[in-house]
All heavy atoms as a GROMACS GRO file, in nm:
protein
  539
    1MET      N    1  -2.067  -1.787   2.316
    1MET     CA    2  -2.002  -1.656   2.282
    1MET      C    3  -1.990  -1.656   2.121
    1MET      O    4  -1.946  -1.758   2.068
    1MET     CB    5  -1.865  -1.634   2.336
    1MET     CG    6  -1.851  -1.549   2.448
    1MET     SD    7  -1.699  -1.525   2.510
    1MET     CE    8  -1.677  -1.664   2.613
    2ALA      N    9  -2.030  -1.557   2.065
    2ALA     CA   10  -2.007  -1.536   1.925
    2ALA      C   11  -1.932  -1.401   1.887
    2ALA      O   12  -1.940  -1.305   1.959
    2ALA     CB   13  -2.139  -1.523   1.851
    3TRP      N   14  -1.834  -1.416   1.798
    3TRP     CA   15  -1.758  -1.306   1.756
    3TRP      C   16  -1.788  -1.262   1.628
    3TRP      O   17  -1.798  -1.349   1.526
    3TRP     CB   18  -1.607  -1.345   1.754
    3TRP     CG   19  -1.560  -1.383   1.903
    3TRP    CD1   20  -1.566  -1.487   1.966
    3TRP    CD2   21  -1.498  -1.282   1.988
    3TRP    NE1   22  -1.512  -1.479   2.099
    3TRP    CE2   23  -1.457  -1.356   2.111
    3TRP    CE3   24  -1.440  -1.142   1.988
    3TRP    CZ2   25  -1.411  -1.285   2.217
    3TRP    CZ3   26  -1.387  -1.090   2.090
    3TRP    CH2   27  -1.370  -1.164   2.212
    4THR      N   28  -1.824  -1.145   1.605
    4THR     CA   29  -1.873  -1.086   1.469
    4THR      C   30  -1.805  -0.957   1.436
    4THR      O   31  -1.761  -0.890   1.518
    4THR     CB   32  -2.039  -1.068   1.472
    4THR    OG1   33  -2.058  -0.968   1.588
    4THR    CG2   34  -2.098  -1.197   1.499
    5TRP      N   35  -1.808  -0.938   1.311
    5TRP     CA   36  -1.751  -0.803   1.257
    5TRP      C   37  -1.867  -0.723   1.200
    5TRP      O   38  -1.973  -0.782   1.137
    5TRP     CB   39  -1.652  -0.836   1.141
    5TRP     CG   40  -1.530  -0.900   1.179
    5TRP    CD1   41  -1.495  -1.034   1.165
    5TRP    CD2   42  -1.417  -0.828   1.238
    5TRP    NE1   43  -1.371  -1.046   1.222
    5TRP    CE2   44  -1.304  -0.932   1.261
    5TRP    CE3   45  -1.386  -0.705   1.291
    5TRP    CZ2   46  -1.190  -0.909   1.320
    5TRP    CZ3   47  -1.270  -0.668   1.338
    5TRP    CH2   48  -1.169  -0.767   1.362
    6ARG      N   49  -1.854  -0.595   1.233
    6ARG     CA   50  -1.952  -0.501   1.155
    6ARG      C   51  -1.856  -0.422   1.053
    6ARG      O   52  -1.733  -0.386   1.075
    6ARG     CB   53  -2.002  -0.401   1.263
    6ARG     CG   54  -2.096  -0.308   1.194
    6ARG     CD   55  -2.163  -0.214   1.284
    6ARG     NE   56  -2.066  -0.114   1.337
    6ARG     CZ   57  -2.084  -0.058   1.455
    6ARG    NH1   58  -2.182  -0.083   1.537
    6ARG    NH2   59  -1.981   0.029   1.494
    7PHE      N   60  -1.917  -0.382   0.928
    7PHE     CA   61  -1.834  -0.341   0.819
    7PHE      C   62  -1.905  -0.194   0.792
    7PHE      O   63  -2.020  -0.187   0.797
    7PHE     CB   64  -1.846  -0.419   0.717
    7PHE     CG   65  -1.806  -0.567   0.733
    7PHE    CD1   66  -1.898  -0.661   0.765
    7PHE    CD2   67  -1.671  -0.608   0.721
    7PHE    CE1   68  -1.856  -0.790   0.803
    7PHE    CE2   69  -1.634  -0.723   0.760
    7PHE     CZ   70  -1.729  -0.822   0.792
    8GLU      N   71  -1.814  -0.090   0.784
    8GLU     CA   72  -1.861   0.046   0.766
    8GLU      C   73  -1.799   0.096   0.637
    8GLU      O   74  -1.678   0.089   0.613
    8GLU     CB   75  -1.830   0.126   0.880
    8GLU     CG   76  -1.899   0.080   1.011
    8GLU     CD   77  -1.867   0.149   1.134
    8GLU    OE1   78  -1.781   0.246   1.127
    8GLU    OE2   79  -1.916   0.118   1.244
    9ASN      N   80  -1.873   0.190   0.572
    9ASN     CA   81  -1.818   0.280   0.462
    9ASN      C   82  -1.740   0.391   0.518
    9ASN      O   83  -1.739   0.408   0.639
    9ASN     CB   84  -1.941   0.338   0.382
    9ASN     CG   85  -2.028   0.237   0.314
    9ASN    OD1   86  -1.964   0.141   0.256
    9ASN    ND2   87  -2.150   0.255   0.312
   10ALA      N   88  -1.684   0.470   0.428
   10ALA     CA   89  -1.603   0.584   0.479
   10ALA      C   90  -1.684   0.681   0.560
   10ALA      O   91  -1.635   0.737   0.645
   10ALA     CB   92  -1.531   0.651   0.362
   11ASP      N   93  -1.816   0.688   0.535
   11ASP     CA   94  -1.900   0.791   0.603
   11ASP      C   95  -1.950   0.725   0.742
   11ASP      O   96  -2.028   0.796   0.818
   11ASP     CB   97  -2.020   0.834   0.520
   11ASP     CG   98  -2.119   0.725   0.482
   11ASP    OD1   99  -2.103   0.603   0.534
   11ASP    OD2  100  -2.203   0.747   0.406
   12GLY      N  101  -1.913   0.602   0.778
   12GLY     CA  102  -1.950   0.543   0.903
   12GLY      C  103  -2.082   0.468   0.899
   12GLY      O  104  -2.113   0.405   0.998
   13SER      N  105  -2.139   0.463   0.783
   13SER     CA  106  -2.263   0.378   0.765
   13SER      C  107  -2.231   0.228   0.744
   13SER      O  108  -2.134   0.204   0.678
   13SER     CB  109  -2.351   0.436   0.652
   13SER     OG  110  -2.296   0.420   0.540
   14GLU      N  111  -2.318   0.153   0.802
   14GLU     CA  112  -2.302  -0.009   0.786
   14GLU      C  113  -2.305  -0.038   0.637
   14GLU      O  114  -2.397   0.012   0.569
   14GLU     CB  115  -2.399  -0.065   0.876
   14GLU     CG  116  -2.347  -0.228   0.891
   14GLU     CD  117  -2.423  -0.291   1.008
   14GLU    OE1  118  -2.496  -0.215   1.083
   14GLU    OE2  119  -2.415  -0.408   1.027
   15THR      N  120  -2.222  -0.141   0.593
   15THR     CA  121  -2.234  -0.177   0.464
   15THR      C  122  -2.210  -0.321   0.455
   15THR      O  123  -2.181  -0.387   0.553
   15THR     CB  124  -2.116  -0.123   0.381
   15THR    OG1  125  -2.125  -0.156   0.245
   15THR    CG2  126  -1.979  -0.171   0.420
   16THR      N  127  -2.265  -0.394   0.347
   16THR     CA  128  -2.252  -0.529   0.326
   16THR      C  129  -2.113  -0.563   0.284
   16THR      O  130  -2.058  -0.489   0.187
   16THR     CB  131  -2.360  -0.586   0.233
   16THR    OG1  132  -2.490  -0.559   0.270
   16THR    CG2  133  -2.342  -0.733   0.198
   17PRO      N  134  -2.040  -0.667   0.346
   17PRO     CA  135  -1.902  -0.690   0.309
   17PRO      C  136  -1.903  -0.768   0.169
   17PRO      O  137  -1.989  -0.845   0.139
   17PRO     CB  138  -1.852  -0.787   0.423
   17PRO     CG  139  -1.972  -0.846   0.468
   17PRO     CD  140  -2.087  -0.745   0.466
   18ALA      N  141  -1.787  -0.737   0.103
   18ALA     CA  142  -1.758  -0.804  -0.017
   18ALA      C  143  -1.740  -0.952  -0.007
   18ALA      O  144  -1.759  -1.036  -0.095
   18ALA     CB  145  -1.644  -0.744  -0.095
   19VAL      N  146  -1.687  -0.998   0.109
   19VAL     CA  147  -1.668  -1.138   0.154
   19VAL      C  148  -1.748  -1.160   0.276
   19VAL      O  149  -1.737  -1.094   0.384
   19VAL     CB  150  -1.518  -1.162   0.184
   19VAL    CG1  151  -1.496  -1.308   0.222
   19VAL    CG2  152  -1.423  -1.118   0.070
   20GLU      N  153  -1.837  -1.262   0.268
   20GLU     CA  154  -1.934  -1.287   0.371
   20GLU      C  155  -1.854  -1.357   0.489
   20GLU      O  156  -1.799  -1.470   0.462
   20GLU     CB  157  -2.047  -1.379   0.312
   20GLU     CG  158  -2.158  -1.395   0.421
   20GLU     CD  159  -2.233  -1.266   0.453
   20GLU    OE1  160  -2.242  -1.178   0.354
   20GLU    OE2  161  -2.269  -1.241   0.562
   21PRO      N  162  -1.864  -1.308   0.599
   21PRO     CA  163  -1.793  -1.365   0.717
   21PRO      C  164  -1.868  -1.493   0.768
   21PRO      O  165  -1.998  -1.506   0.746
   21PRO     CB  166  -1.796  -1.265   0.827
   21PRO     CG  167  -1.913  -1.186   0.796
   21PRO     CD  168  -1.929  -1.190   0.650
   22GLU      N  169  -1.797  -1.579   0.818
   22GLU     CA  170  -1.847  -1.704   0.885
   22GLU      C  171  -1.878  -1.668   1.033
   22GLU      O  172  -1.849  -1.550   1.078
   22GLU     CB  173  -1.750  -1.826   0.887
   22GLU     CG  174  -1.620  -1.791   0.941
   22GLU     CD  175  -1.514  -1.893   0.903
   22GLU    OE1  176  -1.456  -1.898   0.783
   22GLU    OE2  177  -1.477  -1.983   0.998
   23GLU      N  178  -1.927  -1.755   1.104
   23GLU     CA  179  -1.957  -1.738   1.246
   23GLU      C  180  -1.818  -1.784   1.326
   23GLU      O  181  -1.780  -1.900   1.299
   23GLU     CB  182  -2.077  -1.814   1.295
   23GLU     CG  183  -2.118  -1.787   1.437
   23GLU     CD  184  -2.248  -1.849   1.478
   23GLU    OE1  185  -2.348  -1.826   1.406
   23GLU    OE2  186  -2.252  -1.928   1.571
   24PHE      N  187  -1.772  -1.704   1.412
   24PHE     CA  188  -1.648  -1.732   1.474
   24PHE      C  189  -1.670  -1.745   1.626
   24PHE      O  190  -1.754  -1.692   1.693
   24PHE     CB  191  -1.557  -1.604   1.470
   24PHE     CG  192  -1.536  -1.557   1.319
   24PHE    CD1  193  -1.597  -1.446   1.277
   24PHE    CD2  194  -1.447  -1.631   1.240
   24PHE    CE1  195  -1.574  -1.413   1.142
   24PHE    CE2  196  -1.435  -1.594   1.110
   24PHE     CZ  197  -1.492  -1.483   1.058
   25THR      N  198  -1.610  -1.849   1.669
   25THR     CA  199  -1.636  -1.895   1.816
   25THR      C  200  -1.510  -1.840   1.908
   25THR      O  201  -1.527  -1.848   2.026
   25THR     CB  202  -1.632  -2.049   1.821
   25THR    OG1  203  -1.514  -2.097   1.769
   25THR    CG2  204  -1.760  -2.111   1.759
   26THR      N  205  -1.409  -1.790   1.843
   26THR     CA  206  -1.299  -1.732   1.922
   26THR      C  207  -1.254  -1.601   1.859
   26THR      O  208  -1.271  -1.568   1.737
   26THR     CB  209  -1.178  -1.815   1.929
   26THR    OG1  210  -1.119  -1.828   1.800
   26THR    CG2  211  -1.213  -1.957   1.979
   27GLN      N  212  -1.196  -1.511   1.938
   27GLN     CA  213  -1.147  -1.382   1.888
   27GLN      C  214  -1.041  -1.418   1.793
   27GLN      O  215  -1.027  -1.340   1.684
   27GLN     CB  216  -1.096  -1.288   2.011
   27GLN     CG  217  -1.051  -1.162   1.967
   27GLN     CD  218  -0.997  -1.062   2.075
   27GLN    OE1  219  -1.028  -1.093   2.201
   27GLN    NE2  220  -0.959  -0.953   2.040
   28GLY      N  221  -0.945  -1.507   1.816
   28GLY     CA  222  -0.838  -1.539   1.724
   28GLY      C  223  -0.891  -1.583   1.599
   28GLY      O  224  -0.828  -1.536   1.489
   29ASP      N  225  -0.990  -1.662   1.581
   29ASP     CA  226  -1.048  -1.698   1.454
   29ASP      C  227  -1.103  -1.578   1.379
   29ASP      O  228  -1.073  -1.556   1.255
   29ASP     CB  229  -1.165  -1.809   1.477
   29ASP     CG  230  -1.110  -1.950   1.524
   29ASP    OD1  231  -0.987  -1.974   1.506
   29ASP    OD2  232  -1.198  -2.016   1.554
   30ALA      N  233  -1.173  -1.498   1.444
   30ALA     CA  234  -1.224  -1.370   1.383
   30ALA      C  235  -1.104  -1.279   1.332
   30ALA      O  236  -1.120  -1.240   1.218
   30ALA     CB  237  -1.318  -1.289   1.474
   31GLU      N  238  -1.004  -1.270   1.406
   31GLU     CA  239  -0.896  -1.192   1.369
   31GLU      C  240  -0.813  -1.241   1.258
   31GLU      O  241  -0.756  -1.173   1.167
   31GLU     CB  242  -0.801  -1.146   1.488
   31GLU     CG  243  -0.867  -1.058   1.587
   31GLU     CD  244  -0.794  -1.047   1.715
   31GLU    OE1  245  -0.725  -1.131   1.757
   31GLU    OE2  246  -0.828  -0.944   1.774
   32SER      N  247  -0.810  -1.372   1.257
   32SER     CA  248  -0.720  -1.450   1.143
   32SER      C  249  -0.802  -1.428   1.020
   32SER      O  250  -0.737  -1.405   0.916
   32SER     CB  251  -0.717  -1.599   1.186
   32SER     OG  252  -0.632  -1.611   1.279
   33TRP      N  253  -0.934  -1.435   1.022
   33TRP     CA  254  -1.014  -1.434   0.895
   33TRP      C  255  -1.003  -1.277   0.844
   33TRP      O  256  -0.975  -1.268   0.722
   33TRP     CB  257  -1.177  -1.447   0.935
   33TRP     CG  258  -1.252  -1.437   0.818
   33TRP    CD1  259  -1.272  -1.527   0.717
   33TRP    CD2  260  -1.333  -1.327   0.787
   33TRP    NE1  261  -1.367  -1.478   0.623
   33TRP    CE2  262  -1.394  -1.343   0.659
   33TRP    CE3  263  -1.349  -1.191   0.852
   33TRP    CZ2  264  -1.481  -1.249   0.605
   33TRP    CZ3  265  -1.436  -1.102   0.769
   33TRP    CH2  266  -1.500  -1.141   0.665
   34ILE      N  267  -1.011  -1.179   0.933
   34ILE     CA  268  -0.989  -1.045   0.888
   34ILE      C  269  -0.859  -1.021   0.828
   34ILE      O  270  -0.845  -0.949   0.721
   34ILE     CB  271  -1.037  -0.940   0.985
   34ILE    CG1  272  -1.089  -0.808   0.925
   34ILE    CG2  273  -0.914  -0.904   1.072
   34ILE    CD1  274  -1.212  -0.809   0.886
   35GLY      N  275  -0.758  -1.086   0.879
   35GLY     CA  276  -0.625  -1.072   0.833
   35GLY      C  277  -0.601  -1.143   0.684
   35GLY      O  278  -0.523  -1.088   0.610
   36GLU      N  279  -0.691  -1.228   0.657
   36GLU     CA  280  -0.691  -1.301   0.524
   36GLU      C  281  -0.766  -1.223   0.423
   36GLU      O  282  -0.722  -1.233   0.296
   36GLU     CB  283  -0.746  -1.438   0.543
   36GLU     CG  284  -0.654  -1.531   0.620
   36GLU     CD  285  -0.724  -1.668   0.654
   36GLU    OE1  286  -0.832  -1.691   0.597
   36GLU    OE2  287  -0.676  -1.741   0.733
   37VAL      N  288  -0.861  -1.163   0.457
   37VAL     CA  289  -0.960  -1.100   0.368
   37VAL      C  290  -0.968  -0.941   0.360
   37VAL      O  291  -1.051  -0.875   0.279
   37VAL     CB  292  -1.100  -1.154   0.362
   37VAL    CG1  293  -1.101  -1.312   0.350
   37VAL    CG2  294  -1.166  -1.128   0.500
   38TRP      N  295  -0.884  -0.878   0.441
   38TRP     CA  296  -0.904  -0.738   0.459
   38TRP      C  297  -0.893  -0.662   0.324
   38TRP      O  298  -0.970  -0.566   0.298
   38TRP     CB  299  -0.812  -0.676   0.564
   38TRP     CG  300  -0.680  -0.678   0.515
   38TRP    CD1  301  -0.572  -0.767   0.532
   38TRP    CD2  302  -0.603  -0.565   0.443
   38TRP    NE1  303  -0.451  -0.745   0.482
   38TRP    CE2  304  -0.461  -0.616   0.419
   38TRP    CE3  305  -0.639  -0.458   0.393
   38TRP    CZ2  306  -0.368  -0.534   0.354
   38TRP    CZ3  307  -0.548  -0.375   0.324
   38TRP    CH2  308  -0.421  -0.424   0.302
   39LYS      N  309  -0.807  -0.706   0.237
   39LYS     CA  310  -0.785  -0.628   0.108
   39LYS      C  311  -0.916  -0.642   0.019
   39LYS      O  312  -0.956  -0.545  -0.048
   39LYS     CB  313  -0.664  -0.694   0.041
   39LYS     CG  314  -0.637  -0.631  -0.093
   39LYS     CD  315  -0.572  -0.488  -0.091
   39LYS     CE  316  -0.523  -0.441  -0.210
   39LYS     NZ  317  -0.585  -0.328  -0.254
   40GLU      N  318  -0.969  -0.774   0.014
   40GLU     CA  319  -1.099  -0.786  -0.060
   40GLU      C  320  -1.204  -0.694   0.009
   40GLU      O  321  -1.293  -0.638  -0.067
   40GLU     CB  322  -1.132  -0.926  -0.058
   40GLU     CG  323  -1.044  -1.019  -0.137
   40GLU     CD  324  -1.067  -1.165  -0.106
   40GLU    OE1  325  -1.178  -1.214  -0.180
   40GLU    OE2  326  -1.002  -1.228  -0.040
   41LEU      N  327  -1.223  -0.692   0.135
   41LEU     CA  328  -1.311  -0.603   0.198
   41LEU      C  329  -1.294  -0.460   0.168
   41LEU      O  330  -1.391  -0.396   0.136
   41LEU     CB  331  -1.310  -0.628   0.348
   41LEU     CG  332  -1.356  -0.767   0.400
   41LEU    CD1  333  -1.312  -0.775   0.546
   41LEU    CD2  334  -1.491  -0.794   0.389
   42LEU      N  335  -1.174  -0.418   0.169
   42LEU     CA  336  -1.142  -0.270   0.137
   42LEU      C  337  -1.175  -0.245  -0.013
   42LEU      O  338  -1.244  -0.149  -0.040
   42LEU     CB  339  -0.994  -0.242   0.165
   42LEU     CG  340  -0.943  -0.107   0.131
   42LEU    CD1  341  -1.023   0.000   0.225
   42LEU    CD2  342  -0.796  -0.089   0.175
   43ASP      N  343  -1.135  -0.333  -0.102
   43ASP     CA  344  -1.168  -0.312  -0.252
   43ASP      C  345  -1.326  -0.318  -0.261
   43ASP      O  346  -1.374  -0.252  -0.363
   43ASP     CB  347  -1.104  -0.418  -0.324
   43ASP     CG  348  -0.962  -0.415  -0.336
   43ASP    OD1  349  -0.898  -0.302  -0.298
   43ASP    OD2  350  -0.892  -0.511  -0.388
   44GLY      N  351  -1.393  -0.384  -0.174
   44GLY     CA  352  -1.546  -0.400  -0.194
   44GLY      C  353  -1.612  -0.280  -0.130
   44GLY      O  354  -1.738  -0.277  -0.129
   45GLY      N  355  -1.540  -0.188  -0.068
   45GLY     CA  356  -1.603  -0.060  -0.019
   45GLY      C  357  -1.607  -0.051   0.146
   45GLY      O  358  -1.647   0.053   0.186
   46ALA      N  359  -1.562  -0.148   0.208
   46ALA     CA  360  -1.559  -0.144   0.360
   46ALA      C  361  -1.431  -0.064   0.398
   46ALA      O  362  -1.331  -0.108   0.355
   46ALA     CB  363  -1.557  -0.271   0.421
   47GLU      N  364  -1.453   0.044   0.462
   47GLU     CA  365  -1.335   0.123   0.511
   47GLU      C  366  -1.288   0.094   0.644
   47GLU      O  367  -1.169   0.100   0.692
   47GLU     CB  368  -1.365   0.277   0.500
   47GLU     CG  369  -1.375   0.317   0.359
   47GLU     CD  370  -1.257   0.335   0.274
   47GLU    OE1  371  -1.146   0.375   0.348
   47GLU    OE2  372  -1.258   0.329   0.160
   48ARG      N  373  -1.387   0.048   0.732
   48ARG     CA  374  -1.356   0.028   0.875
   48ARG      C  375  -1.436  -0.095   0.915
   48ARG      O  376  -1.547  -0.132   0.860
   48ARG     CB  377  -1.415   0.156   0.940
   48ARG     CG  378  -1.377   0.175   1.083
   48ARG     CD  379  -1.409   0.316   1.123
   48ARG     NE  380  -1.383   0.324   1.265
   48ARG     CZ  381  -1.270   0.334   1.318
   48ARG    NH1  382  -1.170   0.342   1.228
   48ARG    NH2  383  -1.240   0.352   1.448
   49VAL      N  384  -1.384  -0.168   1.015
   49VAL     CA  385  -1.445  -0.288   1.075
   49VAL      C  386  -1.449  -0.273   1.224
   49VAL      O  387  -1.356  -0.211   1.292
   49VAL     CB  388  -1.374  -0.419   1.029
   49VAL    CG1  389  -1.396  -0.440   0.887
   49VAL    CG2  390  -1.229  -0.411   1.076
   50THR      N  391  -1.541  -0.334   1.286
   50THR     CA  392  -1.554  -0.328   1.441
   50THR      C  393  -1.586  -0.469   1.473
   50THR      O  394  -1.662  -0.538   1.421
   50THR     CB  395  -1.675  -0.242   1.485
   50THR    OG1  396  -1.652  -0.105   1.426
   50THR    CG2  397  -1.684  -0.244   1.629
   51LEU      N  398  -1.506  -0.514   1.576
   51LEU     CA  399  -1.515  -0.645   1.631
   51LEU      C  400  -1.611  -0.652   1.756
   51LEU      O  401  -1.584  -0.561   1.838
   51LEU     CB  402  -1.378  -0.698   1.666
   51LEU     CG  403  -1.384  -0.853   1.716
   51LEU    CD1  404  -1.445  -0.954   1.619
   51LEU    CD2  405  -1.244  -0.897   1.762
   52PHE      N  406  -1.716  -0.738   1.759
   52PHE     CA  407  -1.795  -0.757   1.883
   52PHE      C  408  -1.789  -0.900   1.933
   52PHE      O  409  -1.775  -0.991   1.857
   52PHE     CB  410  -1.940  -0.734   1.826
   52PHE     CG  411  -1.983  -0.592   1.797
   52PHE    CD1  412  -1.945  -0.540   1.671
   52PHE    CD2  413  -2.023  -0.516   1.890
   52PHE    CE1  414  -1.982  -0.405   1.637
   52PHE    CE2  415  -2.060  -0.382   1.864
   52PHE     CZ  416  -2.033  -0.332   1.726
   53GLU      N  417  -1.789  -0.904   2.058
   53GLU     CA  418  -1.817  -1.033   2.132
   53GLU      C  419  -1.954  -1.026   2.180
   53GLU      O  420  -1.986  -0.946   2.264
   53GLU     CB  421  -1.715  -1.049   2.253
   53GLU     CG  422  -1.736  -1.176   2.322
   53GLU     CD  423  -1.652  -1.189   2.450
   53GLU    OE1  424  -1.594  -1.092   2.493
   53GLU    OE2  425  -1.644  -1.298   2.485
   54ASP      N  426  -2.048  -1.106   2.122
   54ASP     CA  427  -2.195  -1.090   2.135
   54ASP      C  428  -2.228  -0.957   2.115
   54ASP      O  429  -2.207  -0.906   2.001
   54ASP     CB  430  -2.225  -1.134   2.286
   54ASP     CG  431  -2.194  -1.289   2.292
   54ASP    OD1  432  -2.222  -1.366   2.203
   54ASP    OD2  433  -2.155  -1.328   2.408
   55ASP      N  434  -2.278  -0.862   2.215
   55ASP     CA  435  -2.306  -0.738   2.179
   55ASP      C  436  -2.217  -0.638   2.235
   55ASP      O  437  -2.243  -0.519   2.236
   55ASP     CB  438  -2.449  -0.700   2.263
   55ASP     CG  439  -2.581  -0.785   2.203
   55ASP    OD1  440  -2.570  -0.816   2.081
   55ASP    OD2  441  -2.664  -0.814   2.276
   56THR      N  442  -2.100  -0.680   2.279
   56THR     CA  443  -1.994  -0.591   2.329
   56THR      C  444  -1.895  -0.553   2.228
   56THR      O  445  -1.832  -0.651   2.180
   56THR     CB  446  -1.934  -0.657   2.455
   56THR    OG1  447  -2.025  -0.691   2.556
   56THR    CG2  448  -1.832  -0.569   2.514
   57GLN      N  449  -1.877  -0.420   2.216
   57GLN     CA  450  -1.781  -0.380   2.118
   57GLN      C  451  -1.642  -0.402   2.175
   57GLN      O  452  -1.607  -0.361   2.286
   57GLN     CB  453  -1.798  -0.231   2.079
   57GLN     CG  454  -1.684  -0.189   1.973
   57GLN     CD  455  -1.701  -0.052   1.936
   57GLN    OE1  456  -1.820  -0.001   1.925
   57GLN    NE2  457  -1.600   0.022   1.904
   58ILE      N  458  -1.548  -0.471   2.101
   58ILE     CA  459  -1.416  -0.493   2.151
   58ILE      C  460  -1.316  -0.390   2.092
   58ILE      O  461  -1.245  -0.329   2.173
   58ILE     CB  462  -1.364  -0.639   2.106
   58ILE    CG1  463  -1.466  -0.743   2.158
   58ILE    CG2  464  -1.222  -0.668   2.161
   58ILE    CD1  465  -1.487  -0.741   2.308
   59TYR      N  466  -1.322  -0.361   1.969
   59TYR     CA  467  -1.230  -0.264   1.908
   59TYR      C  468  -1.284  -0.240   1.764
   59TYR      O  469  -1.352  -0.317   1.708
   59TYR     CB  470  -1.093  -0.299   1.920
   59TYR     CG  471  -1.033  -0.408   1.831
   59TYR    CD1  472  -1.020  -0.399   1.695
   59TYR    CD2  473  -1.013  -0.534   1.884
   59TYR    CE1  474  -0.973  -0.509   1.634
   59TYR    CE2  475  -0.978  -0.642   1.820
   59TYR     CZ  476  -0.954  -0.628   1.684
   59TYR     OH  477  -0.908  -0.743   1.606
   60ALA      N  478  -1.241  -0.131   1.705
   60ALA     CA  479  -1.261  -0.089   1.565
   60ALA      C  480  -1.135  -0.047   1.519
   60ALA      O  481  -1.039  -0.014   1.575
   60ALA     CB  482  -1.356   0.027   1.565
   61MET      N  483  -1.117  -0.069   1.377
   61MET     CA  484  -0.995  -0.045   1.302
   61MET      C  485  -1.028   0.003   1.160
   61MET      O  486  -1.128  -0.052   1.111
   61MET     CB  487  -0.892  -0.151   1.311
   61MET     CG  488  -0.928  -0.274   1.235
   61MET     SD  489  -0.802  -0.398   1.261
   61MET     CE  490  -0.877  -0.527   1.165
   62SER      N  491  -0.926   0.066   1.105
   62SER     CA  492  -0.944   0.121   0.965
   62SER      C  493  -0.878   0.014   0.880
   62SER      O  494  -0.772  -0.027   0.900
   62SER     CB  495  -0.884   0.256   0.948
   62SER     OG  496  -0.879   0.285   0.812
   63LEU      N  497  -0.943  -0.026   0.764
   63LEU     CA  498  -0.882  -0.111   0.664
   63LEU      C  499  -0.802  -0.035   0.586
   63LEU      O  500  -0.684  -0.096   0.535
   63LEU     CB  501  -0.984  -0.196   0.590
   63LEU     CG  502  -1.073  -0.286   0.669
   63LEU    CD1  503  -1.175  -0.351   0.573
   63LEU    CD2  504  -0.994  -0.396   0.730
   64SER      N  505  -0.828   0.079   0.554
   64SER     CA  506  -0.740   0.169   0.469
   64SER      C  507  -0.611   0.190   0.534
   64SER      O  508  -0.502   0.213   0.466
   64SER     CB  509  -0.810   0.304   0.421
   64SER     OG  510  -0.849   0.372   0.540
   65ALA      N  511  -0.602   0.207   0.663
   65ALA     CA  512  -0.471   0.226   0.737
   65ALA      C  513  -0.382   0.092   0.709
   65ALA      O  514  -0.252   0.108   0.701
   65ALA     CB  515  -0.484   0.255   0.887
   66ALA      N  516  -0.433  -0.021   0.708
   66ALA     CA  517  -0.363  -0.135   0.688
   66ALA      C  518  -0.295  -0.128   0.545
   66ALA      O  519  -0.182  -0.186   0.526
   66ALA     CB  520  -0.453  -0.257   0.703
   67ALA      N  521  -0.365  -0.071   0.456
   67ALA     CA  522  -0.313  -0.072   0.315
   67ALA      C  523  -0.194   0.020   0.302
   67ALA      O  524  -0.110   0.005   0.221
   67ALA     CB  525  -0.428  -0.021   0.225
   68GLU      N  526  -0.180   0.112   0.388
   68GLU     CA  527  -0.077   0.209   0.390
   68GLU      C  528   0.041   0.156   0.458
   68GLU      O  529   0.150   0.221   0.439
   68GLU     CB  530  -0.124   0.348   0.459
   68GLU     CG  531  -0.232   0.420   0.383
   68GLU     CD  532  -0.292   0.538   0.468
   68GLU    OE1  533  -0.249   0.574   0.589
   68GLU    OE2  534  -0.392   0.581   0.417
   69ALA      N  535   0.028   0.062   0.540
   69ALA     CA  536   0.149   0.008   0.614
   69ALA      C  537   0.240  -0.075   0.533
   69ALA      O  538   0.204  -0.114   0.431
   69ALA     CB  539   0.095  -0.076   0.736
   0.00000   0.00000   0.00000
């Protein structure tokens, strides 16, 4: 099993992240990583991220909403 993130611009198109993700073997590792670098990703142009387990979409979230909290 591999856990990966997809990064999107405000218009929903896929973008290259400002911080290159590693390969994650657990959901917790992937979520911990996003929790550490979300601000850098947002500053680099990623507005939204989607978490996948292999080819299955688990959930998507806005990084800009995190900045407002």
